[in-house]
C-alpha positions as CSV (number, residue, x, y, z in Angstrom):
1,M,9.6,-20.8,28.8
2,T,8.1,-17.6,27.4
3,L,4.4,-16.8,27.1
4,W,4.6,-17.5,23.3
5,D,6.5,-20.7,23.9
6,E,3.7,-21.8,26.2
7,R,1.1,-20.9,23.6
8,F,2.8,-22.8,20.9
9,A,3.6,-25.8,23.0
10,G,0.8,-28.1,21.9
11,E,1.0,-30.5,19.0
12,D,-1.6,-28.6,17.0
13,Y,-0.7,-25.6,14.9
14,L,-2.2,-22.7,16.8
15,F,-3.1,-20.7,13.7
16,G,-3.4,-23.7,11.4
17,E,-1.0,-24.9,8.6
18,A,-2.6,-23.2,5.7
19,P,-1.5,-19.6,4.7
20,N,-3.3,-16.6,5.8
21,A,-6.1,-15.9,3.3
22,F,-5.1,-12.3,2.5
23,L,-1.5,-13.4,1.9
24,A,-2.6,-16.2,-0.4
25,R,-4.6,-13.7,-2.5
26,Q,-1.4,-11.8,-3.2
27,A,0.3,-14.7,-5.1
28,A,0.2,-12.8,-8.4
29,R,2.3,-10.0,-6.9
30,L,5.1,-12.4,-5.9
31,K,8.0,-13.6,-8.0
32,P,10.2,-16.7,-7.5
33,G,13.6,-15.9,-6.0
34,Q,12.5,-12.8,-4.1
35,R,14.2,-12.4,-0.8
36,T,11.3,-12.2,1.7
37,L,11.2,-11.4,5.4
38,A,8.3,-13.1,7.3
39,V,7.9,-11.0,10.5
40,A,6.7,-12.9,13.6
41,D,6.2,-16.0,11.4
42,G,5.4,-18.3,14.4
43,E,4.9,-21.9,13.4
44,G,5.7,-21.1,9.8
45,R,2.3,-21.4,8.0
46,N,3.0,-18.2,6.0
47,G,6.7,-18.7,5.5
48,V,6.3,-22.2,4.2
49,W,3.6,-21.2,1.8
50,L,5.8,-18.3,0.5
51,A,8.7,-20.8,0.1
52,E,6.3,-23.0,-1.9
53,Q,5.8,-20.1,-4.3
54,G,9.6,-20.1,-4.9
55,L,10.5,-17.2,-2.7
56,S,13.6,-17.2,-0.4
57,I,12.3,-16.9,3.1
58,H,13.9,-15.3,6.2
59,S,11.4,-16.4,8.9
60,V,11.9,-14.5,12.2
61,D,10.1,-15.1,15.5
62,S,10.7,-14.8,19.3
63,S,9.6,-18.4,20.1
64,A,12.0,-21.3,19.8
65,V,9.0,-23.7,20.2
66,A,7.2,-22.1,17.3
67,Q,10.3,-22.2,15.1
68,E,10.8,-25.9,15.8
69,K,7.3,-26.5,14.6
70,A,8.0,-24.3,11.5
71,R,11.1,-26.4,10.8
72,R,9.0,-29.6,10.9
73,L,6.2,-28.1,8.7
74,A,8.8,-27.0,6.1
75,A,10.3,-30.4,6.1
76,R,6.9,-32.1,5.6
77,R,6.2,-29.7,2.7
78,H,9.7,-30.1,1.2
79,V,10.8,-26.5,1.3
80,S,13.4,-24.7,3.4
81,L,13.2,-21.6,5.6
82,D,16.0,-19.5,7.0
83,L,14.8,-19.5,10.6
84,E,16.1,-16.9,13.1
85,R,15.0,-16.4,16.6
86,V,14.9,-12.7,17.4
87,D,13.4,-10.1,19.8
88,L,11.5,-8.1,17.2
89,L,11.5,-5.0,19.4
90,A,15.3,-5.1,19.7
91,W,16.4,-6.8,16.5
92,P,18.3,-4.6,14.0
93,F,16.3,-5.3,10.8
94,P,18.8,-5.5,7.9
95,E,18.5,-2.4,5.7
96,E,17.4,-2.6,2.1
97,A,17.8,-6.4,2.3
98,Y,14.4,-7.7,1.1
99,D,12.2,-7.6,-1.9
100,V,9.1,-8.4,0.2
101,V,8.2,-8.0,3.9
102,V,5.2,-9.9,5.1
103,A,3.6,-9.0,8.5
104,I,0.4,-10.9,9.3
105,F,-1.3,-10.2,12.7
106,I,1.8,-8.7,14.4
107,Q,-0.3,-6.7,16.8
108,F,1.5,-7.6,20.0
109,T,3.0,-4.1,20.4
110,G,1.6,-0.8,21.7
111,P,1.8,2.4,19.6
112,A,5.4,3.4,20.4
113,E,6.9,0.0,19.7
114,R,4.6,-0.3,16.6
115,T,6.0,2.9,15.1
116,R,9.5,1.7,15.6
117,M,8.8,-1.7,14.1
118,F,6.9,-0.2,11.1
119,E,9.9,2.1,10.4
120,A,12.3,-0.8,10.7
121,M,10.2,-2.9,8.3
122,K,10.2,0.0,5.8
123,R,14.0,0.4,6.0
124,A,14.4,-3.4,5.5
125,L,12.8,-3.2,2.0
126,K,14.8,-2.5,-1.1
127,P,13.5,0.4,-3.2
128,G,10.6,-1.0,-5.2
129,G,10.0,-3.6,-2.5
130,L,6.6,-4.8,-1.4
131,L,5.0,-4.7,2.0
132,L,2.1,-7.1,2.7
133,L,0.4,-6.4,6.1
134,E,-2.9,-7.7,7.6
135,G,-4.3,-7.0,11.0
136,Y,-7.4,-6.5,13.1
137,R,-9.5,-3.3,13.3
138,P,-10.9,-1.9,16.6
139,E,-14.3,-3.5,15.7
140,Q,-12.6,-6.9,16.4
141,L,-13.0,-6.4,20.1
142,A,-16.8,-6.9,19.7
143,F,-16.3,-10.1,17.7
144,G,-13.8,-11.6,20.2
145,T,-12.5,-14.2,17.7
146,G,-8.8,-13.5,18.0
147,G,-6.2,-10.8,18.3
148,P,-5.2,-8.5,21.1
149,S,-7.6,-7.2,23.7
150,Q,-5.9,-3.7,23.8
151,V,-7.7,-1.4,21.4
152,E,-4.5,0.7,21.0
153,N,-2.8,-2.3,19.3
154,L,-5.4,-2.5,16.5
155,Y,-5.2,-0.8,13.1
156,T,-7.5,1.7,11.4
157,Q,-7.2,2.9,7.8
158,E,-6.2,6.4,9.0
159,L,-3.4,4.9,11.1
160,L,-2.0,2.8,8.3
161,R,-2.3,5.5,5.7
162,A,-0.4,7.9,8.0
163,A,2.3,5.3,8.9
164,F,3.0,4.4,5.3
165,A,2.4,7.9,3.8
166,D,5.9,7.7,2.3
167,F,5.0,4.5,0.5
168,E,2.9,3.9,-2.6
169,I,-0.3,2.4,-1.2
170,E,-1.6,-0.1,-3.8
171,A,-4.5,-1.4,-1.6
172,L,-5.9,-0.6,1.8
173,D,-9.1,-2.5,2.5
174,A,-11.1,-2.7,5.7
175,Y,-13.8,-5.4,5.8
176,D,-15.4,-8.2,7.9
177,A,-14.8,-11.8,7.0
178,H,-15.0,-15.3,8.5
179,L,-11.6,-16.7,9.4
180,E,-10.7,-20.3,9.9
181,E,-7.1,-20.1,10.9
182,G,-6.5,-22.7,13.6
183,A,-8.0,-22.4,17.1
184,R,-6.9,-18.8,17.7
185,H,-8.3,-17.0,14.6
186,K,-11.8,-18.5,14.2
187,G,-15.0,-16.8,13.3
188,M,-16.2,-13.5,12.0
189,S,-13.4,-11.0,12.1
190,A,-12.8,-7.2,11.5
191,L,-9.8,-7.1,9.2
192,I,-7.7,-4.6,7.5
193,D,-5.2,-5.3,4.6
194,L,-2.4,-3.1,3.3
195,V,-0.4,-3.6,0.1
196,A,2.3,-0.9,-0.2
197,R,5.4,-0.4,-2.2
198,K,8.6,1.4,-1.3
199,P,9.4,4.1,-3.8
200,F,12.6,4.0,-5.8
201,A,13.4,7.6,-4.8
């Protein structure tokens, strides 16, 4: 059993069953039928919500335990997910396959792996496709209310602006907010949100 399988092994949903608040605020940007990749979707709270908006969801994660819980959550909510267990650091992201890529708190990688994954996510989007990404800023270490303990895994506006300089950045917001997302994301948090679009040319 992997570390993530162990973390997800309980009956409770580690990050809750409701969608991430930033993601839910993006509902107006989404259109039914859009093919969507939910990166590191875990127990499915975000993928299920996206499916409820009428999107077609490819939900990928490394944990079989989490994906079984995602399957159960989708069944309870009467939607379907295309679930695939992958190693995100080795998985060949399909190229220009998705209208939307959603990456919520995927900060389990160091800088080198993060760069590769960001590039893979960008390639996976169709021209005109939408990237929705949320993570923690370095200030999160002082709050201690979730996220990684390695400062190099955290995002700054400068880091994201540079990483997605070839995209059209529609929003890049850094702020503090109180999260209530299950047992693992709970309390005042240092957040950063990115909404970016792949250019057509």
